[in-house]
N, C-alpha and C positions, 0 to 999 in steps of 0.2 A: 372868743375868737381863736384862741389857741387850740381848741378842740378841732376846728376845721382844718387847721394847718397840720396837725399831727395825724389826722385820719388819712390824708392822701399819702403821706410818707409811709404809714403802716401798711396801707394797701399796696403800695409799690414794693415794699419789702416782702410782703406775702406773695406777690406775683413773681418776684425774682427768686424766692425760695421754692416756689411751686414748679418752676421750669425744670430744674434738675430732677426733681421727684417725678414729674411726668415723663421726662426723657428716660429715666431709669425703668419705670413701669412699662413704657412703650418698647424698650429694648428687651426687657424680660418677656413680654407678651410675644414679641417677634421670635425670640429664641424658642419659646415653648411651641409656637405654631410650626416652626421648622422641625422640631423634634417630633411633633405629632405627624407631620407630613412624612418624615422618614420612617416612622413606625408603621404608618399605613402602607407605605411602599414595601417595606420588609414583610409585612403581613400578607400582602398580595403575592409576593414572590414565594413565600412559604406555602401559601395555599396552592399555588401552581405546582410547586415541587411535590407537595403531598398528593395532589391529583395524579401527577405523572407516576409517582411511586405506587399508588393504588392500582393504576392501570397495569404497570409492570408486574405487580403482585398477582393480579388476576390472570395475566398471561402465563406467569410461572405456574399458577395453580392448575390452569388448563393443560399445560405441558406435563405436569406431574400426573394428572388424571390419565392423559394419553399414554404416558410411559408405563403406568400400572395396568393399562387395559389389556385384555386378551388379544385384541387386534395387533397391538405393538409386539407383544410377546411372540405371537405367531409369525409376524413379519421378520423379526430378528432370527427366529429359529429357522425359517425357510431360507432367508437371504444370506445370513452370515454364518450360520452353523450347518447349512445344507441338510437340514432335517426334513422329513416328509411325514405326512399324516398316514395312518393306516388306510389302505385303499387307494392311495395316490400312485400314479405310475411315474417311476423315476426314469429320466432320460439322461444318459451320459454321452457327451459329445467328445469323441476321440479324434484328435488331429494327428496327422503324420508329421513327424519332426522333419524340418527342412535342413539339409546339410549345407553348410556354408560353402564348402568346396564345390558342390554340384551347381550352385547358382553362379559361381565365378567362372568356372571352366566352360568351354564351349561343348555343345552336345554333338554326338555323332549318330547318324542313323544306322540302321541294320546293314545298309549297303556300304558303309564306310564313308559316306559323304559327310563332310564337316559343315555344321551350321553355326554361325557366330552367335554367341550369347547376347542377351539384350545389352549388356554393358559394352560389348565390342561393337554392337550396332550403333549405340549412342556415341561412342568414341569416334567411329568412322564418320558419323553424321556431323558431329561438332568440329572435329579437327581434320577431316578429309583424308583419311588414311588410305 
């Protein structure tokens, strides 16, 4: 009969000892699951960054190809360096320099009649001269 009394106490001791062991393994498994989740999230972020960088790289490659093209060289030569191709007609626009004193002073006609300048007309309109 002593065997029956000892067996329940041994079983109880085994249960009491197994609870901390199970708690430890549960916590360890939980921590590992969180680490795996974080690693997957970081992996997705890195994949997105790699994709964006690859698109940027392709864009820069297209820009390099354009800058090396004859079309771009001709555009720069014509617009920035003012060069022309043989056979092109060059047009030069010449403007007359405007004198600052001529625009401020009032004009007189051949008959000596004085016409107010636009500035004088505005002054009279705004301030009632």
